[in-house]
All heavy atoms as a GROMACS GRO file, in nm:
protein
  489
    1MET      N    1   1.374   2.175  -1.602
    1MET     CA    2   1.225   2.181  -1.621
    1MET      C    3   1.159   2.095  -1.515
    1MET      O    4   1.192   1.986  -1.510
    1MET     CB    5   1.190   2.137  -1.766
    1MET     CG    6   1.046   2.151  -1.801
    1MET     SD    7   1.020   2.115  -1.971
    1MET     CE    8   0.854   2.146  -1.991
    2GLN      N    9   1.063   2.152  -1.452
    2GLN     CA   10   0.988   2.073  -1.353
    2GLN      C   11   0.867   2.007  -1.417
    2GLN      O   12   0.806   2.051  -1.515
    2GLN     CB   13   0.931   2.175  -1.235
    2GLN     CG   14   1.043   2.238  -1.158
    2GLN     CD   15   0.979   2.303  -1.038
    2GLN    OE1   16   0.859   2.350  -1.045
    2GLN    NE2   17   1.059   2.327  -0.940
    3PRO      N   18   0.837   1.896  -1.346
    3PRO     CA   19   0.719   1.822  -1.402
    3PRO      C   20   0.589   1.906  -1.373
    3PRO      O   21   0.585   1.994  -1.291
    3PRO     CB   22   0.714   1.685  -1.320
    3PRO     CG   23   0.806   1.723  -1.210
    3PRO     CD   24   0.901   1.825  -1.243
    4PRO      N   25   0.482   1.878  -1.447
    4PRO     CA   26   0.358   1.944  -1.421
    4PRO      C   27   0.305   1.932  -1.280
    4PRO      O   28   0.343   1.843  -1.208
    4PRO     CB   29   0.260   1.876  -1.517
    4PRO     CG   30   0.343   1.808  -1.618
    4PRO     CD   31   0.466   1.777  -1.551
    5SER      N   32   0.235   2.031  -1.230
    5SER     CA   33   0.190   2.035  -1.093
    5SER      C   34   0.107   1.912  -1.060
    5SER      O   35   0.106   1.861  -0.943
    5SER     CB   36   0.112   2.160  -1.056
    5SER     OG   37  -0.004   2.168  -1.147
    6SER      N   38   0.032   1.846  -1.154
    6SER     CA   39  -0.041   1.740  -1.120
    6SER      C   40   0.045   1.616  -1.093
    6SER      O   41   0.014   1.532  -0.999
    6SER     CB   42  -0.136   1.706  -1.232
    6SER     OG   43  -0.065   1.673  -1.360
    7ILE      N   44   0.164   1.604  -1.154
    7ILE     CA   45   0.248   1.501  -1.136
    7ILE      C   46   0.325   1.522  -1.002
    7ILE      O   47   0.340   1.434  -0.911
    7ILE     CB   48   0.362   1.491  -1.245
    7ILE    CG1   49   0.292   1.440  -1.369
    7ILE    CG2   50   0.472   1.395  -1.201
    7ILE    CD1   51   0.377   1.433  -1.494
    8ARG      N   52   0.363   1.654  -0.968
    8ARG     CA   53   0.411   1.677  -0.831
    8ARG      C   54   0.319   1.654  -0.724
    8ARG      O   55   0.346   1.587  -0.625
    8ARG     CB   56   0.460   1.825  -0.828
    8ARG     CG   57   0.591   1.849  -0.906
    8ARG     CD   58   0.643   1.991  -0.869
    8ARG     NE   59   0.547   2.103  -0.884
    8ARG     CZ   60   0.533   2.172  -0.991
    8ARG    NH1   61   0.588   2.158  -1.099
    8ARG    NH2   62   0.436   2.271  -0.989
    9SER      N   63   0.192   1.684  -0.733
    9SER     CA   64   0.089   1.663  -0.641
    9SER      C   65   0.076   1.510  -0.621
    9SER      O   66   0.057   1.467  -0.515
    9SER     CB   67  -0.044   1.721  -0.691
    9SER     OG   68  -0.032   1.868  -0.693
   10ALA      N   69   0.066   1.437  -0.724
   10ALA     CA   70   0.056   1.294  -0.720
   10ALA      C   71   0.179   1.231  -0.641
   10ALA      O   72   0.157   1.146  -0.558
   10ALA     CB   73   0.053   1.224  -0.852
   11THR      N   74   0.292   1.281  -0.664
   11THR     CA   75   0.407   1.227  -0.598
   11THR      C   76   0.412   1.253  -0.445
   11THR      O   77   0.450   1.181  -0.364
   11THR     CB   78   0.535   1.287  -0.667
   11THR    OG1   79   0.536   1.262  -0.809
   11THR    CG2   80   0.667   1.246  -0.589
   12VAL      N   81   0.362   1.388  -0.414
   12VAL     CA   82   0.351   1.426  -0.275
   12VAL      C   83   0.255   1.344  -0.209
   12VAL      O   84   0.259   1.293  -0.098
   12VAL     CB   85   0.313   1.580  -0.262
   12VAL    CG1   86   0.273   1.613  -0.124
   12VAL    CG2   87   0.443   1.655  -0.307
   13ALA      N   88   0.136   1.317  -0.279
   13ALA     CA   89   0.033   1.235  -0.212
   13ALA      C   90   0.079   1.088  -0.194
   13ALA      O   91   0.042   1.038  -0.087
   13ALA     CB   92  -0.097   1.238  -0.313
   14GLU      N   93   0.154   1.037  -0.288
   14GLU     CA   94   0.203   0.902  -0.274
   14GLU      C   95   0.299   0.894  -0.153
   14GLU      O   96   0.294   0.803  -0.071
   14GLU     CB   97   0.268   0.855  -0.396
   14GLU     CG   98   0.335   0.721  -0.381
   14GLU     CD   99   0.249   0.607  -0.348
   14GLU    OE1  100   0.125   0.610  -0.374
   14GLU    OE2  101   0.299   0.504  -0.290
   15ALA      N  102   0.382   0.998  -0.136
   15ALA     CA  103   0.485   1.003  -0.024
   15ALA      C  104   0.412   1.017   0.105
   15ALA      O  105   0.439   0.952   0.206
   15ALA     CB  106   0.582   1.112  -0.051
   16ASN      N  107   0.300   1.094   0.113
   16ASN     CA  108   0.232   1.109   0.232
   16ASN      C  109   0.154   0.986   0.271
   16ASN      O  110   0.158   0.940   0.387
   16ASN     CB  111   0.125   1.218   0.220
   16ASN     CG  112   0.180   1.354   0.212
   16ASN    OD1  113   0.298   1.377   0.265
   16ASN    ND2  114   0.108   1.456   0.159
   17TYR      N  115   0.098   0.911   0.171
   17TYR     CA  116   0.030   0.792   0.194
   17TYR      C  117   0.131   0.684   0.254
   17TYR      O  118   0.104   0.608   0.350
   17TYR     CB  119  -0.028   0.737   0.062
   17TYR     CG  120  -0.073   0.600   0.075
   17TYR    CD1  121  -0.205   0.555   0.130
   17TYR    CD2  122   0.005   0.490   0.014
   17TYR    CE1  123  -0.237   0.427   0.140
   17TYR    CE2  124  -0.028   0.357   0.017
   17TYR     CZ  125  -0.150   0.325   0.081
   17TYR     OH  126  -0.198   0.196   0.080
   18ARG      N  127   0.247   0.674   0.191
   18ARG     CA  128   0.350   0.580   0.229
   18ARG      C  129   0.391   0.597   0.370
   18ARG      O  130   0.423   0.519   0.452
   18ARG     CB  131   0.468   0.593   0.134
   18ARG     CG  132   0.553   0.467   0.103
   18ARG     CD  133   0.504   0.342   0.142
   18ARG     NE  134   0.452   0.254   0.051
   18ARG     CZ  135   0.403   0.136   0.077
   18ARG    NH1  136   0.400   0.086   0.203
   18ARG    NH2  137   0.354   0.054  -0.015
   19THR      N  138   0.408   0.732   0.406
   19THR     CA  139   0.455   0.771   0.543
   19THR      C  140   0.352   0.725   0.642
   19THR      O  141   0.379   0.670   0.755
   19THR     CB  142   0.462   0.930   0.550
   19THR    OG1  143   0.581   0.965   0.461
   19THR    CG2  144   0.508   0.969   0.693
   20ILE      N  145   0.220   0.745   0.618
   20ILE     CA  146   0.111   0.706   0.710
   20ILE      C  147   0.106   0.554   0.722
   20ILE      O  148   0.109   0.494   0.828
   20ILE     CB  149  -0.030   0.753   0.660
   20ILE    CG1  150  -0.025   0.905   0.670
   20ILE    CG2  151  -0.130   0.688   0.746
   20ILE    CD1  152  -0.148   0.975   0.603
   21VAL      N  153   0.116   0.482   0.610
   21VAL     CA  154   0.114   0.340   0.606
   21VAL      C  155   0.230   0.290   0.685
   21VAL      O  156   0.212   0.194   0.773
   21VAL     CB  157   0.103   0.281   0.466
   21VAL    CG1  158   0.127   0.130   0.463
   21VAL    CG2  159  -0.035   0.321   0.399
   22ASP      N  160   0.344   0.328   0.657
   22ASP     CA  161   0.472   0.282   0.722
   22ASP      C  162   0.483   0.310   0.862
   22ASP      O  163   0.546   0.239   0.939
   22ASP     CB  164   0.595   0.334   0.642
   22ASP     CG  165   0.608   0.263   0.507
   22ASP    OD1  166   0.545   0.161   0.478
   22ASP    OD2  167   0.686   0.324   0.423
   23SER      N  168   0.411   0.416   0.913
   23SER     CA  169   0.418   0.453   1.056
   23SER      C  170   0.317   0.376   1.138
   23SER      O  171   0.325   0.380   1.268
   23SER     CB  172   0.404   0.605   1.072
   23SER     OG  173   0.276   0.650   1.041
   24ALA      N  174   0.227   0.313   1.079
   24ALA     CA  175   0.119   0.230   1.147
   24ALA      C  176   0.183   0.105   1.185
   24ALA      O  177   0.204   0.021   1.109
   24ALA     CB  178  -0.008   0.226   1.067
   25ILE      N  179   0.216   0.084   1.322
   25ILE     CA  180   0.286  -0.028   1.367
   25ILE      C  181   0.194  -0.147   1.419
   25ILE      O  182   0.231  -0.256   1.446
   25ILE     CB  183   0.397   0.000   1.461
   25ILE    CG1  184   0.335   0.068   1.588
   25ILE    CG2  185   0.511   0.089   1.406
   25ILE    CD1  186   0.426   0.096   1.705
   26ASP      N  187   0.068  -0.106   1.451
   26ASP     CA  188  -0.021  -0.202   1.503
   26ASP      C  189  -0.147  -0.235   1.420
   26ASP      O  190  -0.236  -0.286   1.466
   26ASP     CB  191  -0.062  -0.164   1.650
   26ASP     CG  192  -0.132  -0.025   1.649
   26ASP    OD1  193  -0.138   0.044   1.548
   26ASP    OD2  194  -0.187   0.013   1.759
   27SER      N  195  -0.132  -0.191   1.286
   27SER     CA  196  -0.250  -0.209   1.208
   27SER      C  197  -0.197  -0.256   1.065
   27SER      O  198  -0.102  -0.200   1.010
   27SER     CB  199  -0.338  -0.088   1.182
   27SER     OG  200  -0.382  -0.041   1.300
   28ALA      N  201  -0.250  -0.360   1.017
   28ALA     CA  202  -0.220  -0.411   0.880
   28ALA      C  203  -0.299  -0.321   0.780
   28ALA      O  204  -0.422  -0.329   0.783
   28ALA     CB  205  -0.246  -0.555   0.860
   29ILE      N  206  -0.235  -0.239   0.700
   29ILE     CA  207  -0.303  -0.157   0.610
   29ILE      C  208  -0.261  -0.202   0.470
   29ILE      O  209  -0.145  -0.226   0.438
   29ILE     CB  210  -0.252  -0.009   0.626
   29ILE    CG1  211  -0.292   0.041   0.772
   29ILE    CG2  212  -0.324   0.083   0.527
   29ILE    CD1  213  -0.236   0.175   0.802
   30PHE      N  214  -0.367  -0.207   0.383
   30PHE     CA  215  -0.348  -0.248   0.248
   30PHE      C  216  -0.440  -0.170   0.166
   30PHE      O  217  -0.539  -0.112   0.207
   30PHE     CB  218  -0.364  -0.404   0.238
   30PHE     CG  219  -0.507  -0.445   0.261
   30PHE    CD1  220  -0.604  -0.457   0.160
   30PHE    CD2  221  -0.539  -0.476   0.396
   30PHE    CE1  222  -0.734  -0.502   0.194
   30PHE    CE2  223  -0.666  -0.518   0.436
   30PHE     CZ  224  -0.764  -0.534   0.322
   31SER      N  225  -0.417  -0.165   0.035
   31SER     CA  226  -0.511  -0.103  -0.068
   31SER      C  227  -0.543  -0.222  -0.172
   31SER      O  228  -0.466  -0.303  -0.185
   31SER     CB  229  -0.458   0.017  -0.122
   31SER     OG  230  -0.352  -0.022  -0.202
   32MET      N  231  -0.658  -0.202  -0.224
   32MET     CA  232  -0.705  -0.288  -0.330
   32MET      C  233  -0.752  -0.205  -0.447
   32MET      O  234  -0.792  -0.096  -0.436
   32MET     CB  235  -0.829  -0.377  -0.280
   32MET     CG  236  -0.821  -0.474  -0.172
   32MET     SD  237  -0.956  -0.577  -0.144
   32MET     CE  238  -1.080  -0.460  -0.102
   33ASP      N  239  -0.744  -0.274  -0.564
   33ASP     CA  240  -0.804  -0.210  -0.683
   33ASP      C  241  -0.946  -0.252  -0.699
   33ASP      O  242  -0.998  -0.328  -0.618
   33ASP     CB  243  -0.717  -0.236  -0.807
   33ASP     CG  244  -0.716  -0.395  -0.846
   33ASP    OD1  245  -0.801  -0.476  -0.795
   33ASP    OD2  246  -0.626  -0.434  -0.926
   34GLU      N  247  -1.016  -0.207  -0.813
   34GLU     CA  248  -1.153  -0.234  -0.822
   34GLU      C  249  -1.182  -0.383  -0.850
   34GLU      O  250  -1.295  -0.423  -0.831
   34GLU     CB  251  -1.207  -0.138  -0.932
   34GLU     CG  252  -1.144  -0.160  -1.072
   34GLU     CD  253  -1.009  -0.075  -1.083
   34GLU    OE1  254  -0.986   0.008  -1.002
   34GLU    OE2  255  -0.934  -0.119  -1.180
   35ALA      N  256  -1.083  -0.455  -0.890
   35ALA     CA  257  -1.105  -0.601  -0.909
   35ALA      C  258  -1.080  -0.679  -0.785
   35ALA      O  259  -1.084  -0.800  -0.791
   35ALA     CB  260  -1.011  -0.644  -1.026
   36GLY      N  261  -1.051  -0.622  -0.675
   36GLY     CA  262  -1.016  -0.700  -0.546
   36GLY      C  263  -0.878  -0.747  -0.533
   36GLY      O  264  -0.853  -0.828  -0.446
   37GLN      N  265  -0.787  -0.702  -0.620
   37GLN     CA  266  -0.650  -0.736  -0.605
   37GLN      C  267  -0.582  -0.645  -0.512
   37GLN      O  268  -0.596  -0.527  -0.516
   37GLN     CB  269  -0.582  -0.733  -0.750
   37GLN     CG  270  -0.646  -0.815  -0.853
   37GLN     CD  271  -0.600  -0.956  -0.846
   37GLN    OE1  272  -0.483  -0.984  -0.791
   37GLN    NE2  273  -0.668  -1.048  -0.916
   38ILE      N  274  -0.500  -0.710  -0.426
   38ILE     CA  275  -0.424  -0.621  -0.326
   38ILE      C  276  -0.308  -0.551  -0.409
   38ILE      O  277  -0.233  -0.607  -0.477
   38ILE     CB  278  -0.369  -0.710  -0.218
   38ILE    CG1  279  -0.475  -0.769  -0.134
   38ILE    CG2  280  -0.270  -0.633  -0.130
   38ILE    CD1  281  -0.434  -0.877  -0.032
   39ARG      N  282  -0.300  -0.418  -0.378
   39ARG     CA  283  -0.206  -0.343  -0.456
   39ARG      C  284  -0.103  -0.289  -0.366
   39ARG      O  285   0.014  -0.247  -0.411
   39ARG     CB  286  -0.279  -0.224  -0.522
   39ARG     CG  287  -0.357  -0.270  -0.630
   39ARG     CD  288  -0.276  -0.327  -0.748
   39ARG     NE  289  -0.361  -0.384  -0.842
   39ARG     CZ  290  -0.311  -0.495  -0.908
   39ARG    NH1  291  -0.191  -0.544  -0.887
   39ARG    NH2  292  -0.384  -0.551  -1.002
   40SER      N  293  -0.117  -0.274  -0.237
   40SER     CA  294  -0.013  -0.227  -0.134
   40SER      C  295  -0.039  -0.301  -0.003
   40SER      O  296  -0.154  -0.339   0.028
   40SER     CB  297  -0.008  -0.083  -0.114
   40SER     OG  298  -0.116  -0.035  -0.058
   41TRP      N  299   0.072  -0.324   0.062
   41TRP     CA  300   0.068  -0.399   0.192
   41TRP      C  301   0.161  -0.337   0.287
   41TRP      O  302   0.273  -0.303   0.262
   41TRP     CB  303   0.100  -0.535   0.158
   41TRP     CG  304   0.096  -0.635   0.282
   41TRP    CD1  305   0.185  -0.678   0.350
   41TRP    CD2  306  -0.024  -0.700   0.318
   41TRP    NE1  307   0.150  -0.774   0.447
   41TRP    CE2  308   0.002  -0.785   0.422
   41TRP    CE3  309  -0.162  -0.694   0.279
   41TRP    CZ2  310  -0.085  -0.864   0.499
   41TRP    CZ3  311  -0.254  -0.764   0.352
   41TRP    CH2  312  -0.209  -0.857   0.456
   42SER      N  313   0.119  -0.304   0.402
   42SER     CA  314   0.210  -0.232   0.509
   42SER      C  315   0.304  -0.335   0.576
   42SER      O  316   0.285  -0.455   0.580
   42SER     CB  317   0.122  -0.172   0.610
   42SER     OG  318   0.057  -0.266   0.698
   43SER      N  319   0.419  -0.279   0.627
   43SER     CA  320   0.512  -0.365   0.692
   43SER      C  321   0.457  -0.417   0.826
   43SER      O  322   0.489  -0.525   0.868
   43SER     CB  323   0.635  -0.280   0.727
   43SER     OG  324   0.609  -0.168   0.807
   44ALA      N  325   0.359  -0.342   0.879
   44ALA     CA  326   0.283  -0.411   0.997
   44ALA      C  327   0.209  -0.523   0.963
   44ALA      O  328   0.194  -0.619   1.045
   44ALA     CB  329   0.198  -0.302   1.064
   45GLY      N  330   0.149  -0.523   0.841
   45GLY     CA  331   0.076  -0.651   0.796
   45GLY      C  332   0.172  -0.768   0.786
   45GLY      O  333   0.134  -0.886   0.826
   46GLU      N  334   0.304  -0.736   0.740
   46GLU     CA  335   0.399  -0.847   0.743
   46GLU      C  336   0.426  -0.900   0.881
   46GLU      O  337   0.428  -1.014   0.896
   46GLU     CB  338   0.522  -0.797   0.675
   46GLU     CG  339   0.633  -0.902   0.674
   46GLU     CD  340   0.763  -0.858   0.600
   46GLU    OE1  341   0.764  -0.744   0.552
   46GLU    OE2  342   0.859  -0.936   0.604
   47GLY      N  343   0.442  -0.801   0.971
   47GLY     CA  344   0.474  -0.839   1.106
   47GLY      C  345   0.354  -0.914   1.173
   47GLY      O  346   0.373  -1.012   1.249
   48MET      N  347   0.225  -0.872   1.142
   48MET     CA  348   0.116  -0.944   1.206
   48MET      C  349   0.076  -1.063   1.141
   48MET      O  350   0.036  -1.163   1.207
   48MET     CB  351  -0.012  -0.844   1.198
   48MET     CG  352   0.012  -0.713   1.280
   48MET     SD  353  -0.109  -0.595   1.248
   48MET     CE  354  -0.250  -0.669   1.340
   49LEU      N  355   0.082  -1.074   1.015
   49LEU     CA  356   0.030  -1.193   0.939
   49LEU      C  357   0.136  -1.273   0.866
   49LEU      O  358   0.112  -1.385   0.819
   49LEU     CB  359  -0.070  -1.144   0.831
   49LEU     CG  360  -0.181  -1.070   0.891
   49LEU    CD1  361  -0.278  -1.004   0.791
   49LEU    CD2  362  -0.283  -1.159   0.975
   50GLY      N  363   0.267  -1.229   0.865
   50GLY     CA  364   0.373  -1.306   0.810
   50GLY      C  365   0.392  -1.292   0.657
   50GLY      O  366   0.492  -1.354   0.607
   51TRP      N  367   0.315  -1.220   0.581
   51TRP     CA  368   0.334  -1.213   0.446
   51TRP      C  369   0.396  -1.070   0.418
   51TRP      O  370   0.345  -0.972   0.462
   51TRP     CB  371   0.210  -1.219   0.369
   51TRP     CG  372   0.130  -1.357   0.381
   51TRP    CD1  373   0.191  -1.484   0.362
   51TRP    CD2  374   0.002  -1.383   0.429
   51TRP    NE1  375   0.092  -1.569   0.388
   51TRP    CE2  376  -0.028  -1.512   0.417
   51TRP    CE3  377  -0.105  -1.299   0.452
   51TRP    CZ2  378  -0.141  -1.576   0.450
   51TRP    CZ3  379  -0.229  -1.353   0.477
   51TRP    CH2  380  -0.245  -1.484   0.482
   52ASN      N  381   0.495  -1.069   0.326
   52ASN     CA  382   0.551  -0.929   0.295
   52ASN      C  383   0.472  -0.873   0.173
   52ASN      O  384   0.387  -0.943   0.116
   52ASN     CB  385   0.700  -0.938   0.272
   52ASN     CG  386   0.735  -1.020   0.152
   52ASN    OD1  387   0.662  -1.018   0.051
   52ASN    ND2  388   0.862  -1.086   0.156
   53GLU      N  389   0.512  -0.741   0.133
   53GLU     CA  390   0.438  -0.684   0.038
   53GLU      C  391   0.458  -0.750  -0.100
   53GLU      O  392   0.348  -0.766  -0.176
   53GLU     CB  393   0.474  -0.531   0.028
   53GLU     CG  394   0.388  -0.458  -0.077
   53GLU     CD  395   0.420  -0.302  -0.077
   53GLU    OE1  396   0.532  -0.257  -0.038
   53GLU    OE2  397   0.334  -0.235  -0.104
   54ALA      N  398   0.573  -0.799  -0.134
   54ALA     CA  399   0.583  -0.874  -0.257
   54ALA      C  400   0.510  -0.991  -0.272
   54ALA      O  401   0.452  -1.031  -0.375
   54ALA     CB  402   0.731  -0.903  -0.275
   55GLU      N  403   0.487  -1.065  -0.152
   55GLU     CA  404   0.394  -1.182  -0.158
   55GLU      C  405   0.249  -1.152  -0.170
   55GLU      O  406   0.171  -1.219  -0.228
   55GLU     CB  407   0.416  -1.268  -0.023
   55GLU     CG  408   0.546  -1.322  -0.022
   55GLU     CD  409   0.568  -1.381   0.129
   55GLU    OE1  410   0.554  -1.316   0.230
   55GLU    OE2  411   0.609  -1.490   0.140
   56MET      N  412   0.210  -1.038  -0.120
   56MET     CA  413   0.064  -0.993  -0.118
   56MET      C  414   0.028  -0.925  -0.247
   56MET      O  415  -0.092  -0.935  -0.276
   56MET     CB  416   0.031  -0.916   0.004
   56MET     CG  417   0.052  -0.998   0.132
   56MET     SD  418  -0.049  -1.148   0.133
   56MET     CE  419  -0.206  -1.081   0.130
   57THR      N  420   0.110  -0.838  -0.304
   57THR     CA  421   0.069  -0.763  -0.416
   57THR      C  422   0.020  -0.856  -0.525
   57THR      O  423   0.086  -0.956  -0.571
   57THR     CB  424   0.191  -0.678  -0.468
   57THR    OG1  425   0.232  -0.605  -0.360
   57THR    CG2  426   0.158  -0.593  -0.579
   58ALA      N  427  -0.102  -0.820  -0.587
   58ALA     CA  428  -0.171  -0.878  -0.690
   58ALA      C  429  -0.242  -1.012  -0.647
   58ALA      O  430  -0.309  -1.064  -0.731
   58ALA     CB  431  -0.073  -0.906  -0.804
   59ARG      N  432  -0.238  -1.046  -0.523
   59ARG     CA  433  -0.322  -1.154  -0.476
   59ARG      C  434  -0.462  -1.104  -0.467
   59ARG      O  435  -0.496  -0.987  -0.413
   59ARG     CB  436  -0.280  -1.198  -0.335
   59ARG     CG  437  -0.169  -1.305  -0.339
   59ARG     CD  438  -0.124  -1.334  -0.196
   59ARG     NE  439  -0.215  -1.446  -0.153
   59ARG     CZ  440  -0.171  -1.520  -0.047
   59ARG    NH1  441  -0.052  -1.503   0.014
   59ARG    NH2  442  -0.253  -1.625  -0.018
   60PRO      N  443  -0.558  -1.194  -0.484
   60PRO     CA  444  -0.702  -1.148  -0.452
   60PRO      C  445  -0.728  -1.153  -0.318
   60PRO      O  446  -0.697  -1.239  -0.239
   60PRO     CB  447  -0.781  -1.257  -0.526
   60PRO     CG  448  -0.687  -1.342  -0.602
   60PRO     CD  449  -0.547  -1.320  -0.553
   61PHE      N  450  -0.788  -1.040  -0.276
   61PHE     CA  451  -0.824  -1.023  -0.127
   61PHE      C  452  -0.916  -1.140  -0.092
   61PHE      O  453  -0.894  -1.200   0.033
   61PHE     CB  454  -0.898  -0.892  -0.106
   61PHE     CG  455  -0.948  -0.873   0.027
   61PHE    CD1  456  -0.849  -0.837   0.133
   61PHE    CD2  457  -1.073  -0.888   0.067
   61PHE    CE1  458  -0.894  -0.817   0.262
   61PHE    CE2  459  -1.103  -0.878   0.204
   61PHE     CZ  460  -1.027  -0.838   0.297
   62ALA      N  461  -1.014  -1.177  -0.158
   62ALA     CA  462  -1.104  -1.270  -0.122
   62ALA      C  463  -1.046  -1.401  -0.098
   62ALA      O  464  -1.102  -1.487  -0.006
   62ALA     CB  465  -1.221  -1.295  -0.229
   63SER      N  466  -0.944  -1.438  -0.165
   63SER     CA  467  -0.878  -1.577  -0.141
   63SER      C  468  -0.778  -1.562  -0.028
   63SER      O  469  -0.729  -1.676   0.022
   63SER     CB  470  -0.809  -1.628  -0.264
   63SER     OG  471  -0.692  -1.544  -0.292
   64THR      N  472  -0.744  -1.446   0.022
   64THR     CA  473  -0.648  -1.433   0.135
   64THR      C  474  -0.721  -1.432   0.266
   64THR      O  475  -0.670  -1.484   0.361
   64THR     CB  476  -0.574  -1.303   0.119
   64THR    OG1  477  -0.516  -1.305  -0.019
   64THR    CG2  478  -0.460  -1.274   0.212
   65PHE      N  479  -0.837  -1.363   0.275
   65PHE     CA  480  -0.907  -1.359   0.400
   65PHE      C  481  -1.040  -1.410   0.398
   65PHE      O  482  -1.113  -1.399   0.313
   65PHE     CB  483  -0.909  -1.202   0.449
   65PHE     CG  484  -0.775  -1.161   0.486
   65PHE    CD1  485  -0.703  -1.080   0.380
   65PHE    CD2  486  -0.716  -1.176   0.606
   65PHE    CE1  487  -0.583  -1.028   0.414
   65PHE    CE2  488  -0.588  -1.128   0.625
   65PHE     CZ  489  -0.527  -1.055   0.534
   0.00000   0.00000   0.00000
């Protein structure tokens, strides 16, 4: 049994997003939630700024930059 199309679409969208973020080598890309918490962090961000995704996830953006 296959998951509903909305779940498949969300999975494909997440995979596409991750591909774009991971392929950007000269830009630190991140996402935040509505409260200003960092939710994702690119590997380029780690290379440029020294913090990995585990260190950045759930940190407030305002206290970081």
